[in-house]
N, C-alpha and C positions, 0 to 999 in steps of 0.2 A: 936568680933566680930559682923559686921550687917548680919543682912536679906541676904540669897544665892541670885544673883541675876536670873532670871530666864528669856534663850535666846529664843526668838519667831522668827522663819521661816518669812522673806523677806515676806510680802504682796504682790502676784502678780496682776498685775496690770494686767484690762481689755484688755488692750490695747498691753500687750506680750501677753499674750494669745490668740488673735486675730492673732498676726504677726506670733505665734509657730505654727499655725492651716493651716496656707498661707502656709507656707513652706513646711510640713509636704504634703499636696496637691498636689503642683509644681512638687514635687522630686515623687508621686505618679505618676501624669500624664506623668511626662518626661520618667519613667522605661516604661509603658504601653505602649507608643510613639516608642520607641525604639525597642520592645520586636514586635510590631504588625508590624512594617517597616523590620526587618527582616523577618519575613515571609512572607508581602508583595511579600519579591524580589525573595521570593525563590520559582521557577517553580512548580508545582505539577508535580506530578508523574504517569504513568501508569503502572502498577505493574501486573505481570504475575503470579496466582500459580501455585509452584513451586513441584515436587516433584522425590522420584525415579520413571524414566523410566519404570522399570521393575515391580514395581504396577500393571501399567496400562496394561501388556499383557494380554492377553483375553487367557481361558486354551485351546480354542479348536486349537491354533496360534502355532507355531513350537517359541520354546525358545527361547526369545530375545536374541540380541545379547547383549555381553557387553558395557556398554555406556560411550564413549568416554569423555563428559562433565563432568568439576569440577560438586562438589556438586552447590554450587551457582549458578550454569549457566544453571541449570537442566532443560529442556522445558516438561510443561506436555504435553499430547497428548489432539490432540482437539476430543471432542464427539461431533457431526454433530448431529442437533436439526433441526426439523420443520421447514420450515421458515415460522413465520407466523410476524405479526407485536409486537414488545414488549409492555408492560405495562411503562415501564420506558424509560427515556430518552436514545438516542440512544447511548451516550456516557457514560451513568452511571458506577460507578465501577462492572468489573465482570469477569469471566473467561476467557476473549482474553486480558487481559490486561498486560503491559510488560513496564520494566524502563527502562529509556531511559538516567539517570546522571548518571547511574555508571553500573559496568558488572554485580555487586552479583543484582538480582530481589529481586524483596521484596514488600508485600502488602501496601496499601495504606489506606489512610480513607476513611470513606464512602464517605462523603460529597467531596469528590475530584473529581470534572466535566471536570477539564480544561484539554485537550492533549499536549503536546510539542513536536509530532511529525512532523516533515515540509519536504514539497517536493519542491527539487530546493531551499532551503532556506526562503521559504517564510513561517508564522506560518500556522498552521490548527486553522480555528476558533472554539470558543465553539458553540456546540450544539445547546444547552437550552435547554427546560422542551419537545417541540413539540415534536409530531411523525408525518412527512412532507407528504402530500398526492400530488404525482407529479401528474404534469398536463398536458394536453393535448398538443401534440405539431403537428402544421401543416404537419412540415418536416417529423415527425415519420410515418404519413400515404400516404406520397407520394410514398415511395418505404418502404414496409414492408416485408422484408427476410422471415417473419415466423418466430415463436417461435421455439429455439433453444432449444434439449430436454435434461431434466433434469439428474442427476447422473443416471448412469444406475450400478447396482451391481454384472454385469458379464464386468464390466470396472474397481472395483477397489480390493485394497487389504490392509490386516490389516497389518500394521508395530505398533511396542512399540509406536511410537508416531501417531496415526492416520492413518486412512485411504488415500491412494493415489492413483491415476491411474496408469492401465497399461493395456497392450493389451489383446483385451479379446482372449477365446479359439480359438473361428473362425475369429482370429486374425484381428479382429476390433482395429484402434487404436484410442485412446482419441482425436489427432490432425484433425482426420476425422471426425468421428462421431457426437464431437460436432461443425465443423466448420459451419459458416453462409450458406445457400445453395446459387449459384449462377453461374448463367449461362447467358454468355455473347459471343461474337464471340471474337475467338482468334486474331483477329486482333485490334478488336477496343482498343484504349489506354486505361489502368486501372491506378487506383493510390490509393494503399491503407493510413490509417491512423491508426495510434494505438493513444489513450489519455489516461491517467495512471494516479497513485496517485488518484486513486477512493476507495472512503468506507470512509474517512478521516472527508471531511468534507459534511455532510448530504444535503445540499442544494445544492451546488456543483454537488454533488454523484445524486440528482434525474434531475438537469437539465442532467447534460449528456445522463442519461439513454433516459428520457422524449423528450430531445429536439434536440439530436445528427440523422442524420442519421441511419439507424440500420445498415446500410453496416461500419458500423466506430467502431474498435476493442475496446473494453474498458478492460482498465489493473487494476486490486484491488492490493491496497499496504497489504501486510499481517498482521500488526499490527492491521489495524483498526477494529471496531466494527460491528455488524450485515451483518457480510459479508455474510452468508447463506440466509439473505432476500434480501439485495441489487443484489447479481449475481443473486438471481430467477426473481427480474425483470428486472435486465438486459436481460437474456436470454429471457422473455416473450415479452421484446419490440423488441427482432430481434437480440440484437447486441449477435456476439461470446465474450467470454472474455478470460484475462489471466492475471496468478497472477505474479506479481511482484518479483525480486528475491534481495536484497540488497546486494552488493557488493563491496569491498573497492576500493574506488575512489583514486588518487593522491594528492589530497590535506588536507589527515589526517581524524583525526574527526571521525573514527570507531564505537567511543559507539555510535554517535548520529545514526547508523543504527542498534543498537539492537544487542540483544544477539545471533540472528539466521543468523546475518549477513555471507558471505561468504568471508573469509580474507586470503590473501598469507602466514599468521602467524601463521596456523593453517592446519593439516596435511590432508591427503585427508578422512581418516575416520572420522572428525571430520566434516569437511566441508558438506561433504554425507550426515549428520547424519541430520543436521540443515538442509540439501535440505529439506529429507524428511518431519521434521519438516515444511516448507515453503509447500513444496506441501499437504499438509493433511488439507490448511486453510478451503477449501471448496472444489466443484466438480465442473464437468462440463465444464471444459473448456480445450483449444486449446491447450494453451503449456506456454512458461516461457518469461518474458523479464528481463535484466539487471534493476536493481535502481544502480544511480552511476556506478559503477563498473568498471573502466578504467584502475585500477592498475591490478587487479584480470583478466581482460579480456585478458590482453599482456601478462598474465603468461602460458604459455602452459600447465608446470605443473598442474596448480590448477584448467585451465577453462576445461582441456580436458577431466578427470572424470567427471565434471558436465554433459556436454555434452552428453556423453557416457549414461551415466544415464536416461537422460530424452527422448533420442534413444530408449534406453530398454524400458522405461515405454508407448513409442507411444507416445510421445510433441514436438511439434514444439518448438522452442526458435528464441525470434528476438533479432540480438544484438543492441545498439545504437552507441558504443563505437568508432564500425572500425576496432577494434582489433583481434574480433572472427576470422574474415578472415583467418588472417593471424596463427592461430592458430586450427583452425578448419577445414581447408580445404573444399572441396567442401560436403557438403552433402547438401538432400531434407529436411531434418527436422528444417535445419534451414536458416537465411536469415539476411542481414543487410539492416539498415535502409540507406535510399539515403541522409536525411535531418534532422535534427532538427528544430521543429516549439517553434517559441515564446520561446528562449533561458535566457533569461531576466526574465520570470516567472510573477509572476503578474504586475511586473515591466513593464513588453512590451508595447509598444505601438500600437494601433489596425495596424496604417500601415504597421508597421514591419510585423505583425502577420499575414496582408494579402499579403506580398510579399513573405514571405515563403511558405506560401499555393499556391500562384500561381506559385512558382518556380518551387513548386513538381508536377503540373498539368503540366508544362512547359519538365519538362523532363519524365513524362509520356509519351508527346507526340514524343519525340526522341528516346527515348527506347524500348517503348510498355511499360514500366510497373515500379513504383514511388512507395516506400513508406518508411512515417514520419512517426514521433514518435512528443508528444509534452504534457504535462502534465496538468490538468483542471484545469483552472483560468477561473473568469468571462470573462475576455477579449479573454483568445481563444475560446471558447465556441461560443461565439455571433460572432467572428470571419470563424469557422469552419460553422455556421451554414449557412451563406450570402458564403461563399465560395463552399459550394456542391450545392447552386442554381446557381451558375455561372458554373458550372462542365457541365451540361445538356447543355446548351449552346454552350459549346466550343468542344463537343460529344467526352467527357473524360468521361469513367466509375467508379465511386465510387464505390470500391471492399473491402471486408474485407481482412485483412492481410493473411488468412489463403489463399488466392483468388492468390494475390500476389504471393506467396511463392510457390504456387502448379504450375502456369504459369512459374517461374523461373525455375523448374525444369523441365516443360517438355520441353523449349525451352535448355532447355541443357545451 
């Protein structure tokens, strides 16, 4: 037998090694791109820390009622803080955050700075890192109603979900105490305007507070950040303020309204508990107004308990659906708007907004009062500023919404 042959492994050429390395690197790049793309397409969430509401009931208050929220829906009580400029961005992750992409609420990563709340279908803009300093506005100086007082402890009551308004021991009602002072002859035509969706976009909110005439009523979204700071600035500028109540509409998409939305599928107890949470978001407001809400407002069974609760707390209510008139009947504590302004939101044309506002003034001349409602976008704010200048020339008085409500009650 001859000697054994020793088999040697084939020699791998440099070219083969190079091609192999390139293939591995390409596969890694593709995998990274797939993961990054999936994350980029997934919207950031705003989460509200949750817990059992009974834990937060104060010792000196009566025993809290049983929570009707499921464990994954529980809302954390809002703890009021002194309104002062925050040290971090207005929309940084914090206590007032709330999930919009699923009924369950969960925390998010600390680097989540984007929001997915929308007003009339328009996306809110990311705030960036700077704190806005409101600029001076000439219109604000033309007619200043004077600052609106801050929250009065005598007009607050503690609930398991936070402090909400109440009628004072002396009979004072929040809808009167926090109304913008207004004194114009009864015969003068008066037009009021509510601008909603505030608090979601810091730049738009600052513009509305400082550039709009003080007799324009401002309505703030309940899920916005820094509500105490923004509402304090609004009151200091002479604006009376309202809280928006997200309600079920006919178009569906109730998940986008958040877990505190008032829905026809919920019981009266469930809706009233959510109402208390919404009313605790900030203080010193004259009342509430609906956000969406056509379907909920058309249901007497669902809307009537909400209006009764607001009335018992001394709050006004402004309806923009037209349905409340068929549910609530005549009541001095609520009214409906005559016209919605800029129904296409940010996509509205300036001429269309101006036409809607001019129509409001015409209604006031014919009927004595008119009340409109719109949402805060650059196009609407620009149009309102110009419209307010023209009103004085037409001998029509711009009035806070509370004054329109009161005059309608006086006229009967």
